[in-house]
C-alpha beads as a LAMMPS data file, in Angstrom:
LAMMPS data file: protein, C-alpha beads

433 atoms
432 bonds

1 atom types
1 bond types

-500.0 500.0 xlo xhi
-500.0 500.0 ylo yhi
-500.0 500.0 zlo zhi

Masses

1 110.0

Atoms # bond

1 1 1 -193.953 82.153 -403.493
2 1 1 -193.564 80.133 -400.303
3 1 1 -189.372 80.633 -400.461
4 1 1 -190.044 84.477 -400.369
5 1 1 -191.978 84.030 -397.369
6 1 1 -189.656 81.724 -395.603
7 1 1 -186.554 84.523 -396.346
8 1 1 -188.696 87.356 -395.372
9 1 1 -189.712 85.786 -391.856
10 1 1 -185.931 84.768 -391.068
11 1 1 -184.859 88.398 -391.797
12 1 1 -187.754 89.516 -389.796
13 1 1 -186.265 87.310 -386.652
14 1 1 -182.723 88.629 -387.096
15 1 1 -181.632 85.749 -389.108
16 1 1 -180.021 87.406 -392.318
17 1 1 -177.424 85.657 -394.185
18 1 1 -174.458 86.786 -392.631
19 1 1 -176.150 85.548 -388.746
20 1 1 -176.570 82.493 -390.325
21 1 1 -173.220 81.955 -391.791
22 1 1 -171.870 82.805 -388.274
23 1 1 -174.221 80.138 -386.572
24 1 1 -173.089 77.239 -388.999
25 1 1 -171.868 73.950 -387.201
26 1 1 -168.458 73.371 -387.512
27 1 1 -167.411 69.334 -387.135
28 1 1 -164.018 68.207 -385.920
29 1 1 -162.347 64.697 -386.345
30 1 1 -163.004 62.619 -383.359
31 1 1 -159.810 61.124 -381.722
32 1 1 -162.048 57.942 -380.575
33 1 1 -162.387 55.430 -383.244
34 1 1 -165.484 54.200 -383.900
35 1 1 -165.883 50.724 -383.378
36 1 1 -168.664 49.517 -385.205
37 1 1 -167.406 51.504 -388.402
38 1 1 -164.257 49.565 -388.015
39 1 1 -165.569 46.705 -387.850
40 1 1 -167.783 47.034 -391.025
41 1 1 -164.450 48.304 -392.906
42 1 1 -163.045 45.036 -391.982
43 1 1 -165.934 43.087 -393.301
44 1 1 -166.772 44.894 -396.244
45 1 1 -165.305 47.273 -398.612
46 1 1 -167.041 50.348 -400.584
47 1 1 -167.682 49.489 -404.275
48 1 1 -166.686 53.003 -405.175
49 1 1 -163.544 53.052 -403.084
50 1 1 -160.771 54.130 -405.427
51 1 1 -157.845 52.026 -403.672
52 1 1 -160.212 49.004 -404.211
53 1 1 -160.872 49.602 -407.594
54 1 1 -156.674 50.115 -408.043
55 1 1 -156.377 46.608 -406.336
56 1 1 -158.932 44.786 -408.670
57 1 1 -157.597 46.553 -411.684
58 1 1 -154.227 45.628 -410.664
59 1 1 -155.017 42.077 -409.691
60 1 1 -157.364 41.771 -413.247
61 1 1 -154.352 43.001 -415.083
62 1 1 -151.756 40.469 -413.503
63 1 1 -154.468 37.678 -414.228
64 1 1 -154.799 38.444 -417.749
65 1 1 -151.029 38.572 -418.008
66 1 1 -150.705 35.249 -416.437
67 1 1 -153.405 33.926 -418.736
68 1 1 -151.614 35.207 -422.038
69 1 1 -148.430 33.355 -420.636
70 1 1 -150.177 30.455 -420.264
71 1 1 -151.637 30.556 -423.676
72 1 1 -148.178 31.402 -424.990
73 1 1 -146.861 28.228 -423.218
74 1 1 -149.360 25.903 -424.740
75 1 1 -148.680 23.852 -428.076
76 1 1 -151.114 25.451 -430.693
77 1 1 -153.334 23.049 -432.335
78 1 1 -154.242 23.856 -435.948
79 1 1 -157.594 25.184 -436.519
80 1 1 -158.097 22.528 -439.700
81 1 1 -156.470 19.363 -440.792
82 1 1 -155.424 19.177 -444.435
83 1 1 -155.002 15.059 -444.178
84 1 1 -155.891 13.052 -441.168
85 1 1 -153.033 10.897 -439.681
86 1 1 -155.377 8.252 -438.872
87 1 1 -155.444 7.598 -442.386
88 1 1 -151.745 6.228 -442.724
89 1 1 -151.065 2.713 -442.817
90 1 1 -147.569 2.452 -440.869
91 1 1 -147.333 -1.603 -442.239
92 1 1 -147.083 -2.404 -446.028
93 1 1 -150.591 -2.773 -447.923
94 1 1 -148.957 -5.268 -449.802
95 1 1 -146.022 -7.730 -449.713
96 1 1 -143.388 -7.474 -452.866
97 1 1 -140.345 -8.697 -454.004
98 1 1 -137.707 -6.598 -453.469
99 1 1 -136.920 -3.730 -456.092
100 1 1 -134.417 -2.813 -458.497
101 1 1 -130.981 -1.170 -457.853
102 1 1 -130.082 2.147 -459.380
103 1 1 -127.650 2.821 -461.776
104 1 1 -124.755 5.348 -460.658
105 1 1 -124.796 8.511 -463.413
106 1 1 -121.803 9.714 -461.897
107 1 1 -121.125 10.708 -458.196
108 1 1 -125.071 10.193 -457.786
109 1 1 -124.707 7.496 -454.974
110 1 1 -125.967 10.104 -452.442
111 1 1 -129.275 10.430 -454.689
112 1 1 -129.477 6.634 -455.182
113 1 1 -129.418 5.863 -451.476
114 1 1 -131.962 8.291 -450.378
115 1 1 -134.308 7.319 -453.240
116 1 1 -134.242 3.923 -451.707
117 1 1 -134.798 4.664 -448.216
118 1 1 -137.763 6.839 -449.082
119 1 1 -139.177 3.614 -451.574
120 1 1 -138.910 1.082 -448.252
121 1 1 -140.644 3.778 -446.143
122 1 1 -143.998 1.780 -445.828
123 1 1 -146.445 4.710 -444.960
124 1 1 -145.038 7.004 -448.080
125 1 1 -144.762 4.185 -450.699
126 1 1 -148.367 2.869 -449.818
127 1 1 -149.752 6.120 -450.971
128 1 1 -147.265 6.596 -453.863
129 1 1 -148.147 3.151 -455.159
130 1 1 -151.935 4.276 -454.754
131 1 1 -151.473 7.264 -456.775
132 1 1 -153.105 9.391 -454.218
133 1 1 -151.514 12.468 -455.083
134 1 1 -150.969 11.892 -459.043
135 1 1 -154.560 11.009 -459.635
136 1 1 -155.365 14.539 -458.963
137 1 1 -152.534 16.710 -459.838
138 1 1 -152.782 18.125 -463.116
139 1 1 -149.789 20.362 -462.773
140 1 1 -147.625 18.996 -465.291
141 1 1 -150.243 17.527 -467.768
142 1 1 -151.673 21.077 -467.816
143 1 1 -148.666 23.364 -467.720
144 1 1 -147.068 24.445 -470.868
145 1 1 -143.736 24.428 -469.417
146 1 1 -144.435 21.327 -467.607
147 1 1 -143.377 22.459 -464.079
148 1 1 -141.652 19.902 -461.942
149 1 1 -143.746 18.194 -459.182
150 1 1 -141.742 16.157 -456.818
151 1 1 -144.355 14.041 -455.614
152 1 1 -145.578 12.838 -459.112
153 1 1 -141.894 12.389 -459.994
154 1 1 -141.432 10.217 -456.656
155 1 1 -144.704 8.175 -457.823
156 1 1 -143.122 7.274 -461.163
157 1 1 -139.984 6.390 -459.695
158 1 1 -141.264 4.127 -456.918
159 1 1 -143.716 2.284 -459.295
160 1 1 -140.872 1.808 -461.921
161 1 1 -138.422 0.697 -458.947
162 1 1 -140.607 -1.919 -457.404
163 1 1 -142.610 -3.118 -460.621
164 1 1 -140.225 -3.162 -463.414
165 1 1 -138.461 -6.499 -462.442
166 1 1 -135.238 -5.546 -463.572
167 1 1 -131.892 -6.099 -461.744
168 1 1 -131.083 -2.269 -462.051
169 1 1 -132.930 1.122 -463.461
170 1 1 -132.053 4.476 -464.220
171 1 1 -133.412 7.352 -462.101
172 1 1 -132.785 9.875 -464.809
173 1 1 -136.201 11.540 -464.201
174 1 1 -135.239 12.856 -460.895
175 1 1 -131.615 13.275 -461.336
176 1 1 -131.710 15.369 -464.470
177 1 1 -134.148 17.493 -462.585
178 1 1 -131.929 17.958 -459.293
179 1 1 -131.471 21.629 -459.764
180 1 1 -135.798 21.595 -459.418
181 1 1 -135.035 19.674 -455.954
182 1 1 -132.009 21.963 -454.821
183 1 1 -130.939 24.624 -457.182
184 1 1 -126.975 24.408 -455.732
185 1 1 -126.686 20.870 -456.608
186 1 1 -125.645 19.115 -459.474
187 1 1 -124.767 15.644 -461.021
188 1 1 -121.165 14.923 -461.037
189 1 1 -120.285 16.380 -457.811
190 1 1 -120.304 14.687 -454.674
191 1 1 -123.402 16.210 -452.508
192 1 1 -124.429 15.509 -448.780
193 1 1 -127.361 12.859 -448.567
194 1 1 -128.791 14.296 -445.443
195 1 1 -128.996 17.926 -447.026
196 1 1 -130.446 16.032 -450.492
197 1 1 -133.204 14.258 -448.137
198 1 1 -134.295 17.378 -446.747
199 1 1 -134.663 19.068 -450.299
200 1 1 -136.644 16.180 -451.215
201 1 1 -138.865 16.343 -448.241
202 1 1 -139.391 19.671 -448.812
203 1 1 -140.370 19.110 -452.433
204 1 1 -142.837 16.804 -451.535
205 1 1 -144.681 19.144 -449.095
206 1 1 -144.573 21.778 -451.655
207 1 1 -146.363 19.352 -454.228
208 1 1 -149.271 18.626 -451.714
209 1 1 -149.603 22.126 -450.608
210 1 1 -150.060 23.672 -454.175
211 1 1 -153.238 25.876 -453.589
212 1 1 -152.769 26.108 -450.197
213 1 1 -149.815 28.732 -449.900
214 1 1 -152.270 31.320 -447.970
215 1 1 -152.721 29.102 -445.085
216 1 1 -151.042 29.781 -441.760
217 1 1 -148.342 27.253 -441.241
218 1 1 -149.601 25.426 -438.308
219 1 1 -152.498 24.274 -440.688
220 1 1 -149.619 23.508 -443.458
221 1 1 -148.004 21.150 -441.066
222 1 1 -151.111 18.922 -441.281
223 1 1 -150.030 17.829 -445.123
224 1 1 -149.698 14.274 -446.080
225 1 1 -145.822 14.410 -446.011
226 1 1 -145.443 16.181 -442.707
227 1 1 -148.106 13.900 -440.944
228 1 1 -145.589 10.973 -441.822
229 1 1 -141.973 12.616 -441.276
230 1 1 -142.873 15.670 -438.861
231 1 1 -143.120 16.078 -435.153
232 1 1 -142.576 18.823 -432.553
233 1 1 -139.774 19.607 -430.146
234 1 1 -140.425 21.721 -426.846
235 1 1 -137.722 23.755 -425.613
236 1 1 -138.581 24.893 -422.006
237 1 1 -136.575 27.600 -420.044
238 1 1 -137.292 27.099 -416.348
239 1 1 -136.542 30.394 -414.283
240 1 1 -134.612 29.142 -411.396
241 1 1 -136.381 32.178 -408.822
242 1 1 -139.618 32.208 -409.551
243 1 1 -140.050 28.738 -411.127
244 1 1 -141.948 29.855 -414.375
245 1 1 -141.644 27.636 -417.387
246 1 1 -141.539 29.389 -420.679
247 1 1 -142.113 26.982 -423.630
248 1 1 -141.137 27.179 -427.101
249 1 1 -142.595 24.587 -429.942
250 1 1 -140.660 23.893 -433.261
251 1 1 -141.187 21.882 -435.920
252 1 1 -139.197 18.698 -436.814
253 1 1 -138.668 16.685 -439.581
254 1 1 -135.555 14.582 -438.132
255 1 1 -133.521 14.724 -434.981
256 1 1 -129.661 15.637 -435.610
257 1 1 -127.666 14.071 -432.707
258 1 1 -123.821 14.871 -431.629
259 1 1 -121.983 11.757 -431.403
260 1 1 -118.980 13.266 -429.889
261 1 1 -118.242 11.297 -426.752
262 1 1 -120.880 8.659 -427.713
263 1 1 -120.755 4.828 -428.442
264 1 1 -124.651 4.809 -428.869
265 1 1 -127.791 6.385 -430.333
266 1 1 -129.279 5.923 -426.638
267 1 1 -126.624 7.958 -425.084
268 1 1 -126.569 10.649 -427.670
269 1 1 -130.210 11.282 -427.107
270 1 1 -129.752 11.337 -423.318
271 1 1 -127.458 14.406 -424.026
272 1 1 -129.734 15.726 -426.791
273 1 1 -132.337 15.834 -423.781
274 1 1 -129.926 17.057 -421.209
275 1 1 -130.826 20.110 -419.186
276 1 1 -128.580 23.288 -419.685
277 1 1 -127.913 25.510 -416.808
278 1 1 -127.928 29.008 -417.878
279 1 1 -126.073 31.490 -415.846
280 1 1 -123.128 33.947 -415.298
281 1 1 -122.648 35.613 -418.846
282 1 1 -125.514 33.759 -420.571
283 1 1 -128.221 34.504 -418.121
284 1 1 -131.825 34.283 -419.027
285 1 1 -134.284 37.477 -419.091
286 1 1 -137.476 36.369 -416.984
287 1 1 -140.640 37.795 -417.999
288 1 1 -142.026 37.217 -414.927
289 1 1 -139.210 38.616 -412.599
290 1 1 -138.548 41.420 -415.281
291 1 1 -134.585 40.948 -414.841
292 1 1 -131.826 38.577 -415.652
293 1 1 -131.896 35.245 -413.635
294 1 1 -130.356 31.930 -413.711
295 1 1 -132.284 29.311 -415.483
296 1 1 -132.466 25.782 -416.656
297 1 1 -133.097 24.862 -420.345
298 1 1 -134.300 21.440 -421.607
299 1 1 -134.872 20.330 -425.339
300 1 1 -137.626 17.560 -425.264
301 1 1 -139.689 15.829 -428.191
302 1 1 -143.280 17.160 -427.417
303 1 1 -144.745 15.159 -430.590
304 1 1 -143.283 11.934 -431.869
305 1 1 -143.502 11.551 -435.885
306 1 1 -144.713 8.329 -437.629
307 1 1 -141.649 8.310 -439.387
308 1 1 -138.578 9.150 -437.189
309 1 1 -135.109 10.232 -439.090
310 1 1 -131.878 10.240 -437.084
311 1 1 -128.898 11.941 -438.496
312 1 1 -125.544 11.074 -436.466
313 1 1 -123.433 14.240 -436.828
314 1 1 -120.173 12.461 -438.245
315 1 1 -118.842 15.479 -440.463
316 1 1 -116.930 17.748 -438.125
317 1 1 -115.962 20.591 -440.066
318 1 1 -113.602 22.183 -437.135
319 1 1 -110.957 19.042 -437.572
320 1 1 -110.427 19.753 -441.085
321 1 1 -108.594 22.882 -442.900
322 1 1 -110.867 22.162 -445.837
323 1 1 -113.833 21.416 -443.576
324 1 1 -113.695 17.615 -444.499
325 1 1 -112.861 16.106 -440.987
326 1 1 -115.364 12.986 -440.219
327 1 1 -116.058 10.892 -437.107
328 1 1 -115.953 7.356 -438.468
329 1 1 -116.354 5.490 -435.344
330 1 1 -118.973 2.768 -434.757
331 1 1 -122.232 4.142 -433.082
332 1 1 -124.599 1.302 -431.723
333 1 1 -128.182 1.472 -432.599
334 1 1 -130.876 -0.735 -431.752
335 1 1 -133.571 -2.605 -434.220
336 1 1 -136.243 -1.332 -431.829
337 1 1 -136.259 2.114 -430.164
338 1 1 -138.503 3.460 -427.143
339 1 1 -138.870 7.075 -427.294
340 1 1 -140.528 7.541 -424.355
341 1 1 -137.612 8.449 -422.149
342 1 1 -137.088 11.288 -424.510
343 1 1 -140.607 12.823 -424.721
344 1 1 -142.022 15.848 -422.806
345 1 1 -143.199 14.824 -419.548
346 1 1 -146.772 16.431 -420.144
347 1 1 -146.915 13.663 -423.002
348 1 1 -148.396 10.387 -422.434
349 1 1 -147.614 8.867 -426.162
350 1 1 -146.112 5.169 -426.489
351 1 1 -143.493 5.755 -428.783
352 1 1 -142.001 2.498 -430.102
353 1 1 -139.925 2.454 -433.508
354 1 1 -138.908 -0.120 -435.779
355 1 1 -135.882 0.117 -437.692
356 1 1 -136.392 -0.128 -441.376
357 1 1 -133.699 1.606 -443.213
358 1 1 -129.706 2.619 -442.602
359 1 1 -127.834 5.047 -444.838
360 1 1 -123.912 5.068 -444.882
361 1 1 -121.364 6.984 -445.758
362 1 1 -117.878 5.189 -446.707
363 1 1 -114.966 7.337 -446.941
364 1 1 -112.804 10.031 -445.029
365 1 1 -114.761 13.476 -445.831
366 1 1 -117.885 14.417 -446.637
367 1 1 -116.374 15.968 -449.961
368 1 1 -115.707 12.258 -450.914
369 1 1 -116.458 8.833 -450.632
370 1 1 -119.416 6.607 -451.455
371 1 1 -122.936 6.168 -450.031
372 1 1 -124.866 3.201 -450.072
373 1 1 -127.821 1.723 -447.825
374 1 1 -129.633 -0.763 -446.261
375 1 1 -133.546 -1.234 -446.368
376 1 1 -135.994 -3.651 -444.840
377 1 1 -138.519 -5.186 -447.612
378 1 1 -142.265 -5.598 -447.318
379 1 1 -141.419 -9.278 -446.743
380 1 1 -139.377 -8.886 -443.886
381 1 1 -135.858 -9.306 -445.328
382 1 1 -133.022 -6.777 -445.084
383 1 1 -131.024 -5.906 -448.385
384 1 1 -128.151 -4.075 -449.243
385 1 1 -128.768 -1.516 -451.859
386 1 1 -125.425 -0.489 -453.546
387 1 1 -126.305 1.311 -456.487
388 1 1 -127.063 -1.203 -459.034
389 1 1 -126.022 -3.962 -456.793
390 1 1 -129.022 -5.434 -454.577
391 1 1 -128.104 -8.558 -452.014
392 1 1 -130.250 -9.976 -449.209
393 1 1 -128.158 -9.495 -445.709
394 1 1 -129.050 -10.526 -441.962
395 1 1 -130.135 -8.052 -439.345
396 1 1 -126.571 -8.496 -437.483
397 1 1 -124.973 -6.979 -440.737
398 1 1 -127.069 -4.064 -440.627
399 1 1 -126.548 -3.635 -436.918
400 1 1 -122.773 -3.462 -437.381
401 1 1 -122.919 -0.514 -439.865
402 1 1 -121.387 2.934 -439.135
403 1 1 -124.649 4.469 -439.633
404 1 1 -125.165 8.009 -440.994
405 1 1 -128.809 8.230 -441.163
406 1 1 -131.201 5.867 -439.338
407 1 1 -135.005 5.510 -440.493
408 1 1 -137.368 4.234 -437.963
409 1 1 -141.066 3.911 -438.356
410 1 1 -143.301 3.661 -435.403
411 1 1 -145.102 0.498 -434.057
412 1 1 -148.975 0.697 -435.198
413 1 1 -149.727 -0.984 -431.817
414 1 1 -148.093 1.730 -429.830
415 1 1 -150.681 4.247 -431.191
416 1 1 -153.741 2.231 -430.884
417 1 1 -153.090 2.373 -427.176
418 1 1 -153.606 6.234 -427.443
419 1 1 -156.308 5.929 -430.319
420 1 1 -158.757 8.062 -428.423
421 1 1 -156.568 10.972 -427.714
422 1 1 -155.194 10.729 -431.370
423 1 1 -158.525 10.697 -433.085
424 1 1 -159.694 13.775 -431.295
425 1 1 -157.201 16.095 -432.879
426 1 1 -158.230 15.149 -436.318
427 1 1 -162.110 15.370 -436.470
428 1 1 -162.285 18.536 -438.358
429 1 1 -160.158 18.812 -441.623
430 1 1 -161.132 20.564 -444.794
431 1 1 -159.655 18.072 -447.367
432 1 1 -158.261 14.799 -447.748
433 1 1 -156.165 13.298 -450.113

Bonds

1 1 1 2
2 1 2 3
3 1 3 4
4 1 4 5
5 1 5 6
6 1 6 7
7 1 7 8
8 1 8 9
9 1 9 10
10 1 10 11
11 1 11 12
12 1 12 13
13 1 13 14
14 1 14 15
15 1 15 16
16 1 16 17
17 1 17 18
18 1 18 19
19 1 19 20
20 1 20 21
21 1 21 22
22 1 22 23
23 1 23 24
24 1 24 25
25 1 25 26
26 1 26 27
27 1 27 28
28 1 28 29
29 1 29 30
30 1 30 31
31 1 31 32
32 1 32 33
33 1 33 34
34 1 34 35
35 1 35 36
36 1 36 37
37 1 37 38
38 1 38 39
39 1 39 40
40 1 40 41
41 1 41 42
42 1 42 43
43 1 43 44
44 1 44 45
45 1 45 46
46 1 46 47
47 1 47 48
48 1 48 49
49 1 49 50
50 1 50 51
51 1 51 52
52 1 52 53
53 1 53 54
54 1 54 55
55 1 55 56
56 1 56 57
57 1 57 58
58 1 58 59
59 1 59 60
60 1 60 61
61 1 61 62
62 1 62 63
63 1 63 64
64 1 64 65
65 1 65 66
66 1 66 67
67 1 67 68
68 1 68 69
69 1 69 70
70 1 70 71
71 1 71 72
72 1 72 73
73 1 73 74
74 1 74 75
75 1 75 76
76 1 76 77
77 1 77 78
78 1 78 79
79 1 79 80
80 1 80 81
81 1 81 82
82 1 82 83
83 1 83 84
84 1 84 85
85 1 85 86
86 1 86 87
87 1 87 88
88 1 88 89
89 1 89 90
90 1 90 91
91 1 91 92
92 1 92 93
93 1 93 94
94 1 94 95
95 1 95 96
96 1 96 97
97 1 97 98
98 1 98 99
99 1 99 100
100 1 100 101
101 1 101 102
102 1 102 103
103 1 103 104
104 1 104 105
105 1 105 106
106 1 106 107
107 1 107 108
108 1 108 109
109 1 109 110
110 1 110 111
111 1 111 112
112 1 112 113
113 1 113 114
114 1 114 115
115 1 115 116
116 1 116 117
117 1 117 118
118 1 118 119
119 1 119 120
120 1 120 121
121 1 121 122
122 1 122 123
123 1 123 124
124 1 124 125
125 1 125 126
126 1 126 127
127 1 127 128
128 1 128 129
129 1 129 130
130 1 130 131
131 1 131 132
132 1 132 133
133 1 133 134
134 1 134 135
135 1 135 136
136 1 136 137
137 1 137 138
138 1 138 139
139 1 139 140
140 1 140 141
141 1 141 142
142 1 142 143
143 1 143 144
144 1 144 145
145 1 145 146
146 1 146 147
147 1 147 148
148 1 148 149
149 1 149 150
150 1 150 151
151 1 151 152
152 1 152 153
153 1 153 154
154 1 154 155
155 1 155 156
156 1 156 157
157 1 157 158
158 1 158 159
159 1 159 160
160 1 160 161
161 1 161 162
162 1 162 163
163 1 163 164
164 1 164 165
165 1 165 166
166 1 166 167
167 1 167 168
168 1 168 169
169 1 169 170
170 1 170 171
171 1 171 172
172 1 172 173
173 1 173 174
174 1 174 175
175 1 175 176
176 1 176 177
177 1 177 178
178 1 178 179
179 1 179 180
180 1 180 181
181 1 181 182
182 1 182 183
183 1 183 184
184 1 184 185
185 1 185 186
186 1 186 187
187 1 187 188
188 1 188 189
189 1 189 190
190 1 190 191
191 1 191 192
192 1 192 193
193 1 193 194
194 1 194 195
195 1 195 196
196 1 196 197
197 1 197 198
198 1 198 199
199 1 199 200
200 1 200 201
201 1 201 202
202 1 202 203
203 1 203 204
204 1 204 205
205 1 205 206
206 1 206 207
207 1 207 208
208 1 208 209
209 1 209 210
210 1 210 211
211 1 211 212
212 1 212 213
213 1 213 214
214 1 214 215
215 1 215 216
216 1 216 217
217 1 217 218
218 1 218 219
219 1 219 220
220 1 220 221
221 1 221 222
222 1 222 223
223 1 223 224
224 1 224 225
225 1 225 226
226 1 226 227
227 1 227 228
228 1 228 229
229 1 229 230
230 1 230 231
231 1 231 232
232 1 232 233
233 1 233 234
234 1 234 235
235 1 235 236
236 1 236 237
237 1 237 238
238 1 238 239
239 1 239 240
240 1 240 241
241 1 241 242
242 1 242 243
243 1 243 244
244 1 244 245
245 1 245 246
246 1 246 247
247 1 247 248
248 1 248 249
249 1 249 250
250 1 250 251
251 1 251 252
252 1 252 253
253 1 253 254
254 1 254 255
255 1 255 256
256 1 256 257
257 1 257 258
258 1 258 259
259 1 259 260
260 1 260 261
261 1 261 262
262 1 262 263
263 1 263 264
264 1 264 265
265 1 265 266
266 1 266 267
267 1 267 268
268 1 268 269
269 1 269 270
270 1 270 271
271 1 271 272
272 1 272 273
273 1 273 274
274 1 274 275
275 1 275 276
276 1 276 277
277 1 277 278
278 1 278 279
279 1 279 280
280 1 280 281
281 1 281 282
282 1 282 283
283 1 283 284
284 1 284 285
285 1 285 286
286 1 286 287
287 1 287 288
288 1 288 289
289 1 289 290
290 1 290 291
291 1 291 292
292 1 292 293
293 1 293 294
294 1 294 295
295 1 295 296
296 1 296 297
297 1 297 298
298 1 298 299
299 1 299 300
300 1 300 301
301 1 301 302
302 1 302 303
303 1 303 304
304 1 304 305
305 1 305 306
306 1 306 307
307 1 307 308
308 1 308 309
309 1 309 310
310 1 310 311
311 1 311 312
312 1 312 313
313 1 313 314
314 1 314 315
315 1 315 316
316 1 316 317
317 1 317 318
318 1 318 319
319 1 319 320
320 1 320 321
321 1 321 322
322 1 322 323
323 1 323 324
324 1 324 325
325 1 325 326
326 1 326 327
327 1 327 328
328 1 328 329
329 1 329 330
330 1 330 331
331 1 331 332
332 1 332 333
333 1 333 334
334 1 334 335
335 1 335 336
336 1 336 337
337 1 337 338
338 1 338 339
339 1 339 340
340 1 340 341
341 1 341 342
342 1 342 343
343 1 343 344
344 1 344 345
345 1 345 346
346 1 346 347
347 1 347 348
348 1 348 349
349 1 349 350
350 1 350 351
351 1 351 352
352 1 352 353
353 1 353 354
354 1 354 355
355 1 355 356
356 1 356 357
357 1 357 358
358 1 358 359
359 1 359 360
360 1 360 361
361 1 361 362
362 1 362 363
363 1 363 364
364 1 364 365
365 1 365 366
366 1 366 367
367 1 367 368
368 1 368 369
369 1 369 370
370 1 370 371
371 1 371 372
372 1 372 373
373 1 373 374
374 1 374 375
375 1 375 376
376 1 376 377
377 1 377 378
378 1 378 379
379 1 379 380
380 1 380 381
381 1 381 382
382 1 382 383
383 1 383 384
384 1 384 385
385 1 385 386
386 1 386 387
387 1 387 388
388 1 388 389
389 1 389 390
390 1 390 391
391 1 391 392
392 1 392 393
393 1 393 394
394 1 394 395
395 1 395 396
396 1 396 397
397 1 397 398
398 1 398 399
399 1 399 400
400 1 400 401
401 1 401 402
402 1 402 403
403 1 403 404
404 1 404 405
405 1 405 406
406 1 406 407
407 1 407 408
408 1 408 409
409 1 409 410
410 1 410 411
411 1 411 412
412 1 412 413
413 1 413 414
414 1 414 415
415 1 415 416
416 1 416 417
417 1 417 418
418 1 418 419
419 1 419 420
420 1 420 421
421 1 421 422
422 1 422 423
423 1 423 424
424 1 424 425
425 1 425 426
426 1 426 427
427 1 427 428
428 1 428 429
429 1 429 430
430 1 430 431
431 1 431 432
432 1 432 433
């Protein structure tokens, strides 16, 4: 009603719709700045301003990208732990007399030498003699086909080698099942000791991981065997333009050192962690710069193992037509090894190691020759283990050897200084052996 009265009144006074449209006010942009308004713009920005929103979204996206990159660069800790590292005893539980020699069954010196080095690995042998795995493993007893269990076989072998009281024993149970350890190996043919060692360690891990195959790799790497022999290397690539660091962490069961041009293990380790410049045809594609750039790459030891295995690369397959060339020179090594200079800077571990075994290859090529080893017994004395022969030697004799494999065990006191930091990593676990 009221609207109709207003309309009729406007028309009555000559204010029809056409006239009203003609009277509308037109506004032009001023050429003079509104100073108070400009001051407010500098102090505040409208929450619904499109440009402001774009800037915030771009900033948020950039921050998220940086956060994701930072997460990728961090070492991923396992969600659970299968075997707590602080359960390991790096010293001998008991002092025992030197064990038996091992009879050669036909070119099995590579096998004998590796088994002897493992037998005198304190944290491993403490577990084997206590039958921590064998007491719970029903794999062999309950299986109709008597499936092979590397852990159970090594338990039996160590008990026999250290407890028989004989001058020598026959490692037949392991030698006869060598194809269960490495399908391509066979008795009667010279095999590489380092390669055989790697397959034995893999077999031991498979034994303790039986039933846990579906776990992710990071959790699997907390198994009993990996906690003894395993560590991690960090490969860091630094863009020389934006200074961004890209980190990759790789599991490591031993360290292989190039000894060309080296006269000592220390020098070989220095070259192992020496930075490499990526340039020219080998440039690095930086994820931040979005282009190929010059970069610096460096490999360091991020997490030191409890037992450190070092392989000296003596077999040079480029030096012989048949792939049998060997670097036979003496490369010096120490009884005590400080790994701290070769660790990642972000780590503050006190990694001090003591030598306990040395494996030697005698001969001109990897296709022939003879393997034997030197081990440090629980009584502190050193012995040469040459197949069936067992003889006591001095540490001076050991340190003069042309080593192929070196075995070091970590000093327990060097771990206690970081005990608070270490224990934090092993509070949560799902099973203990």
